[in-house]
N, C-alpha and C positions, 0 to 999 in steps of 0.2 A: 504494499500499499503505500509506502514512504517513497519509492522510487516512481510510482505512477504520479504522486502529487508534486515531485520535483520536476518531472518532464513536463507537466501541465503548466507549472510556474515559468519554467525555462521557454516553453513555447509562447505563452502570454507575453513575456518580456521581449521575445523576438519580434512578435506581432506588433506591440507596443512601439518599439524601435522603428520599425518600418513605417508605420503611421506617423510618428513624429518625423522622420526623414522626408517622406512624401509631402507633408504639409509645409516643410521648410523649402523643398524644391518648388512647390507650388506658389508659395509667398515670393520667392526670389524670381521666378519667371514673371509674376504679376508686376512687381516692382520694375523689373527690367523693361517690360512691353509698356507700362504706364510712363516711365522716363522717356521711352523712344517716342511715343505718341504726343508727349508734352513738347519734346524738341521739334518734331515735324510740324505741330501746330504753330509754334513760335516762328519756325523758319518760314512758313507760309505767311504769317502775319507780317514778318518783316519784308518779305517779297511783296506784298501788296503795297507796303509803305513806300518802298523803292519804286515800284512801278507808278504809283501815284505821282511821286517826285518827278520821274522821267516824263510823264504826260503833260504836266504842268508847264506854263510858260514862265519866263524868268521873272517877270513882273508880278507873278502869283507865288514867287519863292519856289520855282520849280527848276527842273534841269533842261526844258525845252528840248528834249530829244536825246539827252545825255545823262549818264549816271555820276559823272566825275566829281562833282561837289556834294553829293549826298553822302550823309553821315549816319552810320548806325545809332539808333537811339541808345542813350546811356544805359538804360535799365536792362539792355540785353548783353552787355559785355560780360557781366557776371550775375547770373539769377540763381535762384533756387533749384532750377531744373538742369543747369550746366553753364558752360561757358560758350560764347558765340565769337567767331572771328569773321572778318569779311575782307575780301579783295575786290576792289572797285576798278573797273575799266570803263571806257567811253560808253560801249553798247552792252555791257554785261556785267554782273555782280556775282561773285562766287562766295557763298555763305558756308560756313562749316560750323558745326554744333557738337560739343563734347558734353555727354551726360554726367550723372552723379553715380550711376548704376554700372555694375560689371555687365558687359554685353554678351553676344551669343558665343564668343570664342573663349569665355571664362578667364581672360587675362587682361583686356582693356575695357575701358568704359564704352558705353553706347555712343556711336559716331554717326552722325547723319549731315549730308551735304545738300546744298541747294545751288542751282544755277538760275538766276533771274535775268531775263531779257525782254524785249518787246514782243516775243511770241508767248511767253508764259513763265511758270515757275516749274522747275524739275526738281523733284526731291530724290535723292539716292540714299538708301540706308547702306552704311559701311560696316558697321557692327551693331 
């Protein structure tokens, strides 16, 4: 009888360990996906701000068909969801966002890029 009880307790502990581990994995995946989606949303918002600047005339504080004097709004440089970097050219802006959560490769943080031009906003998930 003692051996059966010991095996039952051991089996219960193994099952409990698996449940805790799967809960941890699910929570990590949820945090990772949430961080990635927040970065994508922010990049899209930044892209819309930049396109709005591109389309406005100079007298309305716009770029008049150019992105050259556009500046990334200060609140996006370092936010709670990650940090943003921008590379501005005359007809295109390249945006890069690095999140706060470890990404799919389990080594580096979530990373998303975007290219903004007069044709639209293209988002690319790196990690």
